[in-house]
C-alpha positions in Angstrom: -2.5 -17.2 -6.5 -1.1 -13.7 -6.6 -0.7 -11.6 -3.4 -3.1 -9.2 -5.2 -5.9 -11.8 -5.0 -6.3 -11.5 -1.3 -6.1 -8.2 0.6 -4.7 -9.8 3.7 -1.8 -11.3 1.7 -1.3 -8.0 0.0 -1.0 -6.2 3.4 1.4 -8.9 4.6 3.5 -8.6 1.5 3.6 -4.8 1.7 4.4 -5.0 5.4 7.4 -7.2 4.6 8.7 -4.9 2.0 8.3 -1.9 4.3 10.2 -3.7 7.0 13.0 -4.6 4.6 13.3 -1.0 3.4 13.5 0.2 7.0 16.2 -2.4 7.8 18.1 -1.2 4.8 18.2 2.3 6.2 15.5 3.9 4.1 14.2 7.1 5.7 10.5 7.6 6.4 10.1 10.3 3.7 11.8 8.2 1.1 9.7 5.2 2.1 6.5 7.2 1.7 7.6 8.6 -1.6 8.3 5.1 -2.9 4.8 4.0 -1.6 3.3 6.9 -3.5 5.1 5.9 -6.7 4.0 2.3 -6.3 0.4 3.4 -5.6 0.5 5.4 -8.9 1.8 2.4 -10.8 -0.8 0.0 -9.3 -3.6 2.5 -10.0 -2.7 2.8 -13.6 -1.3 -0.7 -14.5 -3.0 -3.3 -12.2 -6.7 -4.2 -12.2 -8.1 -4.4 -8.7 -8.6 -8.1 -7.7 -11.0 -7.6 -4.8 -13.3 -5.1 -3.1 -10.6 -3.6 -0.9 -8.3 -2.9 -3.9 -11.2 -1.4 -5.9 -11.9 0.9 -3.0 -8.3 2.0 -2.8 -8.2 2.6 -6.5 -11.4 4.7 -6.4 -9.9 6.7 -3.5 -6.6 7.1 -5.4 -8.4 8.2 -8.5 -10.6 10.7 -6.7 -7.6 12.3 -4.9 -5.2 15.0 -6.0 -1.4 14.4 -5.6 -1.4 15.5 -1.9 -4.3 13.2 -1.1 -2.7 10.3 -2.9 0.5 10.8 -0.9 -1.5 10.8 2.3 -3.2 7.6 1.2 0.2 6.0 0.4 1.5 7.1 3.8 -1.6 5.6 5.5 -1.0 2.3 3.8 2.6 2.2 5.0 1.4 3.1 8.5 -1.4 0.4 8.3 1.1 -2.4 7.4 3.6 -1.3 10.1 1.0 -2.2 12.8 1.2 -6.0 13.2 -2.4 -6.0 14.6 -3.6 -4.7 11.2 -1.6 -6.9 8.9 -3.3 -10.2 9.8 -6.7 -8.8 10.5 -9.6 -8.6 8.0 -9.7 -9.7 4.4 
C-alpha cells in the first residue's frame, strides 16, 4: 500500500519530510517553495487515491499561482502540528 492510499499516512509522510528538511537547515521560504513544486507535480502526475486528495487537487486546479502557494504553505503548516498528523483519515 502506498502512502498516497491513506491520507493519514500521507500527512505523516509529508510531516517526516518537512522535519528532515528543517533539521537539514532548509529555511521556511525554501521549504514552502519545495512544497509548491511538489504540489504542482502531484496535481499533474498523480491520480488522487482518496476523497481528501481529490479535494486538494480540485482546490489546486481552481487556484492561481498565489493561491497554490498558499495551499502548499498550509499543507506544510498542517503537518508541522503533531495534533493534525495523526488525526482524521
